[in-house]
C-alpha positions in Angstrom: -0.1 0.4 0.4 1.4 3.1 -0.5 0.4 4.9 2.8 1.4 9.1 1.3 -1.1 8.0 -1.0 -3.9 7.3 1.0 -3.2 9.6 3.3 -3.6 12.2 0.4 -6.5 11.1 -0.7 -8.3 11.0 2.3 -6.8 14.4 3.5 -8.5 15.4 0.1 -11.8 14.1 1.2 -11.4 16.2 4.5 -11.2 19.4 2.8 -13.7 18.5 0.6 -16.1 17.5 3.8 -15.3 20.7 5.6 -15.9 22.8 2.9 -19.8 21.2 2.5 -20.0 21.4 6.2 -19.6 24.4 6.6 -18.1 24.2 9.9 -15.7 26.9 10.0 -18.1 29.9 8.5 -20.9 28.9 10.8 -18.6 29.0 13.8 -16.6 32.0 12.5 -20.2 33.9 12.2 -20.8 33.6 15.8 -17.5 35.5 16.5 -15.2 32.2 17.3 -11.9 31.5 16.2 -11.4 28.1 14.5 -8.2 25.6 13.9 -7.5 22.4 13.0 -5.5 20.7 15.0 -4.7 17.0 15.4 -3.7 14.6 12.5 -5.6 16.4 9.6 -2.9 19.4 10.8 -0.1 17.5 11.1 -0.6 15.6 7.8 -1.1 12.3 8.5 -4.5 11.4 8.3 -4.4 8.1 7.5 -7.5 5.1 8.2 -9.2 7.0 11.6 -11.7 9.1 9.4 -11.7 12.5 11.6 -11.2 15.3 11.6 -10.2 17.7 14.6 -10.9 21.4 15.6 -10.7 23.9 18.4 -12.5 26.3 18.8 -12.6 29.7 20.6 -15.0 31.5 22.1 -15.0 34.1 24.8 -17.6 32.7 26.5 -19.4 29.3 26.7 -22.6 29.5 26.0 -24.7 26.2 25.8 -27.2 28.4 23.2 -25.3 29.4 20.9 -23.4 26.7 20.5 -26.5 24.6 19.8 -27.4 27.5 17.7 -24.2 26.6 15.7 -24.9 22.8 15.3 -28.4 23.3 14.5 -26.9 25.0 12.1 -24.8 21.8 11.4 -26.7 19.0 11.3 -28.7 20.7 8.9 -26.7 19.7 6.2 -28.0 15.4 4.8 -24.5 14.3 5.1 -24.9 14.8 8.5 -25.7 11.5 10.9 -25.6 11.7 14.4 -24.4 14.2 16.8 -23.3 14.1 20.9 -22.4 16.6 23.2 -20.5 16.7 26.5 -20.7 19.2 29.0 -17.2 19.5 30.2 -17.2 23.2 30.9 -16.2 23.2 34.7 -13.4 20.6 34.9 -10.2 21.6 33.4 -10.8 21.4 29.7 -13.2 24.2 30.2 -14.5 23.1 27.0 -18.0 21.7 25.0 -18.1 18.5 23.2 -19.5 17.8 19.7 -18.6 15.2 17.9 -20.6 14.6 14.8 -21.0 11.7 12.7 -20.7 12.8 8.7 -21.3 10.1 5.6 -19.1 11.5 2.8 -20.2 10.4 -1.1 -18.7 7.6 -1.3 -20.6 6.0 2.0 -17.4 6.3 4.8 -18.4 7.7 7.7 -16.5 10.7 8.8 -15.7 11.9 13.0 -15.7 15.3 13.3 -14.7 16.8 17.0 -15.6 20.1 17.9 -14.0 21.5 21.0 -15.2 24.3 22.0 -13.2 25.8 24.7 -13.6 28.8 26.8 -10.5 32.0 26.0 -8.0 32.2 27.2 -8.3 29.1 29.3 -5.2 26.4 29.8 -5.8 24.7 26.6 -6.2 28.3 24.3 -3.6 27.6 21.3 -1.9 23.8 23.1 -3.0 21.7 20.8 -2.1 24.3 17.9 1.4 24.6 19.1 2.2 21.1 20.2 0.7 19.7 16.3 3.2 22.6 14.7 6.1 21.1 16.9 5.5 17.6 15.6 4.9 19.0 11.9 8.2 20.5 11.9 10.0 18.2 14.0 8.7 15.3 11.7 11.4 14.3 9.2 9.6 12.9 5.6 11.2 9.7 6.5 9.0 10.1 10.1 5.9 10.6 8.1 6.2 7.6 6.1 6.7 5.3 9.5 4.0 7.0 11.4 1.7 7.2 8.9 2.8 3.1 8.5 2.2 2.2 11.8 -1.5 4.1 11.5 -2.2 1.9 8.7 -0.9 -1.5 10.1 -2.7 -1.0 13.3 -5.9 -2.8 13.7 -8.9 -1.5 13.7 -9.7 -3.3 17.1 -6.8 -1.3 19.1 -7.3 2.5 20.0 -4.7 4.7 19.9 -3.6 7.9 20.3 -2.2 9.7 17.6 0.4 11.0 20.3 1.4 7.5 21.2 2.8 7.3 17.4 4.1 10.9 17.4 6.1 10.4 20.3 7.6 6.6 19.8 8.9 7.7 16.5 10.2 11.2 16.3 11.0 10.9 19.9 12.0 7.2 20.3 13.0 5.8 16.9 9.9 3.6 16.7 10.3 1.8 13.2 8.0 -1.5 13.1 5.1 -2.0 15.0 6.0 -4.9 17.0 8.7 -2.4 18.7 5.5 0.4 18.2 3.4 -2.3 21.0 6.4 -2.8 23.2 6.6 0.9 23.3 3.0 1.2 24.3 3.4 -0.9 26.9 6.2 0.6 28.3 4.3 3.7 28.3 1.2 3.8 29.1 -1.8 6.3 28.0 -3.0 8.2 30.8 -5.7 11.3 29.5 -3.8 14.0 28.2 0.0 13.2 26.2 1.9 16.4 26.7 4.8 17.0 24.2 
């Protein structure tokens, strides 16, 4: 399998979905700042079809958030939406998970994390993504993509685990990656 070509194909599909869903202009219309984060920002979108955005607003207003989501939900490709209110936690956010059915029948998960501007995580994951992208060589990118595509579907692995294993610790194959994971258990947010 040509992992880079497959990643480019998924990236192209993701950009089409972003445009079709109107997520960016809908959030911006309420004055929000919206940033792409995660594997799509880093350039290593693989077989887990997801798009991650962090959205920043001065306040976490539930009714305002639901208003934007109701606009997004009017797109017939949107099949399911979940909401979690984490405003009173350290994350200080609302989590929206939107499932979008692409015209090829594939189901994409779009994570929309609305974060209070100025809180601890304001810009945090964008900075980490940019640091990873800048540290990643072409060979590391190919290795990360290969590991992601080689991961069985039943295993849930955070993207940060791949990045740390490959970029920081030089892991190059799936067997060594599994051994690396056993020595580095994932407990919530992995810091870079």
